[in-house]
C-alpha positions as CSV (number, residue, x, y, z in Angstrom):
1,X,-20.7,3.5,0.0
2,X,-18.7,2.9,3.2
3,X,-15.7,5.2,3.6
4,X,-12.5,3.5,4.8
5,X,-11.4,4.8,8.2
6,X,-8.5,2.6,9.0
7,X,-6.9,-0.7,8.3
8,X,-9.7,-3.0,9.5
9,X,-9.2,-6.7,8.9
10,X,-5.7,-6.2,7.3
11,X,-4.3,-4.9,10.5
12,X,-6.1,-7.7,12.4
13,X,-4.5,-10.4,10.2
14,X,-1.1,-8.9,10.5
15,X,-1.4,-8.7,14.3
16,X,-2.7,-12.2,14.8
17,X,-0.1,-13.5,12.2
18,X,2.6,-11.7,14.3
19,X,1.4,-13.1,17.6
20,X,1.4,-16.7,15.9
21,X,4.9,-16.2,14.8
22,X,6.2,-15.1,18.2
23,X,4.4,-18.0,19.9
24,X,5.9,-20.4,17.3
25,X,9.3,-19.1,17.8
26,X,9.0,-19.2,21.7
27,X,8.0,-22.8,21.5
28,X,11.0,-23.7,19.1
29,X,8.7,-25.0,16.5
30,X,9.8,-24.7,12.9
31,X,7.5,-23.4,10.2
32,X,7.8,-26.9,8.5
33,X,6.6,-28.6,11.7
34,X,3.8,-26.2,12.2
35,X,2.6,-26.7,8.5
36,X,2.7,-30.4,9.0
37,X,0.6,-30.2,12.2
38,X,-2.3,-28.5,10.3
39,X,-1.9,-30.6,7.2
40,X,-0.4,-27.9,5.1
41,X,3.0,-26.4,4.3
42,X,5.8,-24.2,5.6
43,X,4.8,-21.7,3.1
44,X,1.3,-21.5,4.3
45,X,2.5,-20.9,7.8
46,X,4.7,-18.2,6.4
47,X,1.6,-16.4,4.8
48,X,-0.4,-16.8,7.8
49,X,2.3,-15.1,9.9
50,X,2.6,-12.3,7.6
51,X,-1.2,-11.8,7.5
52,X,-1.4,-12.4,3.8
53,X,-4.2,-15.0,3.9
54,X,-7.3,-15.6,6.0
55,X,-7.4,-17.8,8.9
56,X,-9.2,-21.1,9.5
57,X,-10.3,-21.1,13.1
58,X,-9.5,-24.9,13.4
59,X,-6.0,-24.2,12.2
60,X,-5.3,-21.4,14.7
61,X,-6.6,-23.5,17.6
62,X,-4.4,-26.4,16.5
63,X,-1.4,-24.2,16.2
64,X,-2.0,-22.7,19.6
65,X,-2.1,-26.0,21.2
66,X,1.1,-27.1,19.4
67,X,2.8,-23.9,20.6
68,X,1.8,-24.7,24.3
69,X,-1.0,-22.5,24.9
70,X,-3.1,-25.0,27.1
71,X,-5.8,-22.6,28.4
72,X,-8.9,-22.9,26.4
73,X,-10.2,-19.4,27.2
74,X,-6.8,-17.9,26.2
75,X,-6.9,-19.7,22.9
76,X,-10.4,-18.7,22.3
77,X,-9.5,-14.9,22.7
78,X,-6.9,-15.4,19.8
79,X,-9.3,-17.7,17.7
80,X,-11.9,-14.7,17.9
81,X,-9.4,-12.3,16.8
82,X,-8.6,-14.4,13.8
83,X,-12.4,-14.7,13.0
84,X,-12.6,-10.9,13.1
85,X,-9.7,-10.7,10.8
86,X,-11.5,-12.7,8.1
87,X,-14.0,-10.0,7.6
88,X,-13.9,-8.4,4.2
89,X,-12.6,-5.0,3.9
90,X,-14.3,-2.1,1.8
91,X,-12.2,-2.8,-1.2
92,X,-13.8,-6.1,-1.7
93,X,-16.8,-4.4,-3.3
94,X,-14.3,-3.8,-6.1
95,X,-13.2,-7.5,-6.6
96,X,-14.3,-7.7,-10.3
97,X,-11.6,-5.1,-11.2
98,X,-8.8,-6.0,-8.9
99,X,-6.4,-8.9,-8.9
100,X,-5.7,-10.7,-5.6
101,X,-2.2,-9.1,-5.2
102,X,-3.6,-5.5,-5.6
103,X,-6.3,-6.3,-3.0
104,X,-3.5,-7.1,-0.6
105,X,-2.0,-3.8,-1.3
106,X,-5.1,-1.7,-0.8
107,X,-5.6,-3.4,2.5
108,X,-2.0,-2.5,3.5
109,X,-2.4,1.1,2.1
110,X,-5.7,1.4,4.4
111,X,-3.8,0.2,7.4
112,X,-0.7,2.2,7.0
113,X,0.1,5.3,9.1
114,X,2.8,6.5,6.8
115,X,3.5,5.8,3.0
116,X,6.5,7.1,1.2
117,X,6.5,6.6,-2.7
118,X,8.5,7.2,-5.6
119,X,6.8,7.4,-9.0
120,X,8.3,7.6,-12.4
121,X,5.5,7.6,-15.2
122,X,2.4,8.7,-13.6
123,X,1.3,10.7,-10.5
124,X,0.6,8.5,-7.5
125,X,-2.9,7.0,-7.5
126,X,-3.6,8.8,-4.1
127,X,-3.3,12.1,-5.7
128,X,-5.0,11.6,-9.1
129,X,-8.2,13.2,-10.3
130,X,-11.0,11.2,-11.9
131,X,-10.1,12.7,-15.4
132,X,-6.5,11.9,-15.1
133,X,-7.2,8.4,-13.8
134,X,-9.7,7.8,-16.8
135,X,-6.9,9.0,-19.1
136,X,-4.3,6.6,-17.5
137,X,-6.7,3.6,-17.3
138,X,-7.8,4.1,-21.0
139,X,-4.1,4.2,-22.3
140,X,-3.2,1.1,-20.3
141,X,-6.4,-0.9,-20.9
142,X,-7.6,-0.3,-24.4
143,X,-11.2,-1.6,-25.0
144,X,-12.2,-1.6,-21.3
145,X,-16.0,-1.3,-20.8
146,X,-17.5,1.8,-19.3
147,X,-18.8,0.0,-16.3
148,X,-15.3,-1.5,-15.7
149,X,-13.9,2.1,-16.0
150,X,-16.3,3.6,-13.5
151,X,-15.5,0.9,-11.0
152,X,-11.8,1.5,-11.3
153,X,-12.1,5.2,-11.1
154,X,-14.5,4.9,-8.0
155,X,-11.8,2.7,-6.5
156,X,-9.0,5.0,-7.0
157,X,-11.0,7.9,-5.5
158,X,-12.2,5.9,-2.5
159,X,-8.5,4.9,-1.8
160,X,-7.8,8.6,-1.4
161,X,-9.9,8.8,1.8
162,X,-6.8,7.6,3.5
163,X,-5.6,11.3,3.2
164,X,-8.6,12.8,4.7
165,X,-9.9,10.4,7.4
166,X,-9.8,11.4,11.0
167,X,-6.3,9.7,11.4
168,X,-4.9,10.4,8.0
169,X,-2.0,8.7,6.6
170,X,1.3,10.6,6.3
171,X,1.9,10.6,2.6
172,X,5.3,11.7,1.1
173,X,5.9,11.3,-2.5
174,X,8.9,12.0,-4.8
175,X,7.7,12.2,-8.5
176,X,9.9,12.2,-11.5
177,X,9.7,15.5,-13.5
178,X,8.7,13.4,-16.6
179,X,5.3,12.4,-15.0
180,X,4.2,16.1,-14.6
181,X,4.9,17.0,-18.1
182,X,3.2,13.9,-19.7
183,X,-0.3,15.2,-20.8
184,X,-2.5,12.2,-20.0
185,X,-5.9,13.2,-21.2
186,X,-4.7,16.5,-22.9
187,X,-3.9,19.9,-21.5
188,X,-7.1,20.6,-19.6
189,X,-6.9,17.3,-17.8
190,X,-3.2,18.0,-16.8
191,X,-4.1,21.4,-15.7
192,X,-6.9,20.1,-13.4
193,X,-4.5,17.5,-12.1
194,X,-1.8,19.9,-11.3
195,X,-4.2,22.3,-9.6
196,X,-5.3,19.4,-7.5
197,X,-1.8,18.3,-6.6
198,X,-1.0,21.9,-5.4
199,X,-4.2,21.9,-3.3
200,X,-3.2,18.5,-1.6
201,X,0.2,20.0,-0.9
202,X,-1.4,22.6,1.4
203,X,-2.5,19.5,3.7
204,X,-0.3,19.0,6.6
205,X,0.0,15.3,6.1
206,X,1.0,15.5,2.3
207,X,4.5,16.2,1.1
208,X,5.3,16.2,-2.6
209,X,8.8,16.7,-4.2
210,X,9.7,16.6,-7.9
211,X,12.9,14.9,-8.9
212,X,14.1,17.3,-11.6
213,X,15.6,16.3,-15.1
214,X,18.8,18.1,-14.1
215,X,19.7,15.5,-11.5
216,X,20.5,12.9,-14.2
217,X,20.9,9.4,-12.8
218,X,19.7,9.0,-9.1
219,X,18.8,6.4,-6.6
220,X,15.3,5.6,-8.1
221,X,16.5,4.5,-11.5
222,X,15.4,1.1,-10.8
223,X,11.7,1.9,-10.9
224,X,8.6,3.0,-8.8
225,X,8.1,1.6,-5.1
226,X,6.4,2.5,-2.1
227,X,7.4,2.0,1.6
228,X,4.6,1.5,4.2
229,X,4.7,2.0,7.8
230,X,2.0,0.8,10.3
231,X,0.9,2.3,13.6
232,X,1.4,-0.9,15.7
233,X,4.8,-1.3,16.9
234,X,4.7,-5.1,16.4
235,X,4.4,-4.6,12.6
236,X,7.6,-3.9,10.6
237,X,7.8,-1.6,7.5
238,X,7.0,-3.2,4.2
239,X,8.1,-2.4,0.7
240,X,5.7,-2.5,-2.3
241,X,7.2,-2.8,-5.8
242,X,4.6,-2.9,-8.6
243,X,5.0,-4.9,-11.8
244,X,3.0,-5.1,-14.9
245,X,0.7,-8.0,-13.9
246,X,1.8,-8.6,-10.1
247,X,3.7,-6.9,-7.3
248,X,6.5,-7.8,-4.8
249,X,5.9,-7.2,-1.0
250,X,9.2,-7.0,0.7
251,X,9.6,-7.2,4.5
252,X,13.0,-8.7,5.1
253,X,14.8,-6.2,7.2
254,X,17.8,-5.9,4.7
255,X,15.4,-5.1,1.9
256,X,13.5,-2.5,3.9
257,X,16.6,-0.9,5.0
258,X,18.0,-0.6,1.4
259,X,14.7,1.0,0.0
260,X,14.6,3.2,3.0
261,X,18.1,4.5,2.2
262,X,17.1,4.9,-1.5
263,X,14.0,7.0,-0.4
264,X,16.1,9.1,1.9
265,X,18.6,9.8,-1.0
266,X,15.7,10.7,-3.3
267,X,14.3,13.1,-0.8
268,X,17.5,14.9,-0.5
269,X,18.1,15.0,-4.3
270,X,14.6,16.0,-5.2
271,X,13.4,19.7,-5.2
272,X,12.2,20.7,-1.5
273,X,8.4,21.2,-1.4
274,X,8.7,25.0,-1.9
275,X,10.6,24.7,-5.0
276,X,8.3,21.9,-6.1
277,X,5.4,24.2,-5.7
278,X,7.2,26.8,-7.8
279,X,7.8,24.4,-10.6
280,X,4.2,23.2,-10.6
281,X,2.8,26.8,-10.6
282,X,5.2,27.6,-13.4
283,X,4.1,24.5,-15.5
284,X,0.4,25.8,-15.0
285,X,1.1,29.1,-16.6
286,X,2.1,27.2,-19.9
287,X,-1.0,24.9,-20.0
């Protein structure tokens, strides 16, 4: 099994899309006009520029000519980058158990340099043990086959390599206190999970805070979300908001700013890491 060591094609797609957007804007071409030029739509151009879909080499070349890039060799370089961006990431080995929207998220997660998350009901997937994952999946997907279960657990564990790779993601999680008391899989599974979480908290790139019951209402009452930051300066932060059967990916500056303020407020209101550790160790004594 190949271990993910970076963003791979997802980053490539986002960078090519960003460059196409800049060239289009410099040429004063609307998305609607660009879509018409390649026999497509404005929404297709938007998805291309956001790196959400694969590229057709002919479309990229046609767009570059529309945007005034006359030099064939220069166009060829960007077309080559688009071709590389179409390569499949490691996560496509799990296509059978992942909807398309979640494949998009896994690619973004693998590409990120920093992830800040707020979770309400479960511990974040990046810190779950195999047994905890199995309990969560069993509860949410009754009747799932053992083969499908194994694939989902393998996917979740492989995602966690972003925390241990040579250039690890900086992961900062604020977790509602209810999540650490909910005994998914029973006391033994929860104990193993809390011990694993405490171990991860010794890593320099992992910060965990618990949002205590005592706070009452707070900035995260609207639900779980994650904010992803990427190492390339051309790429803006992105907010991921999961839903039951889909997800929202928000990159509009005003939305990102609002969620960033929410995350900052949650980090202030939650227990600091040292008190979070004390709370988790106290919980272990009662299990």
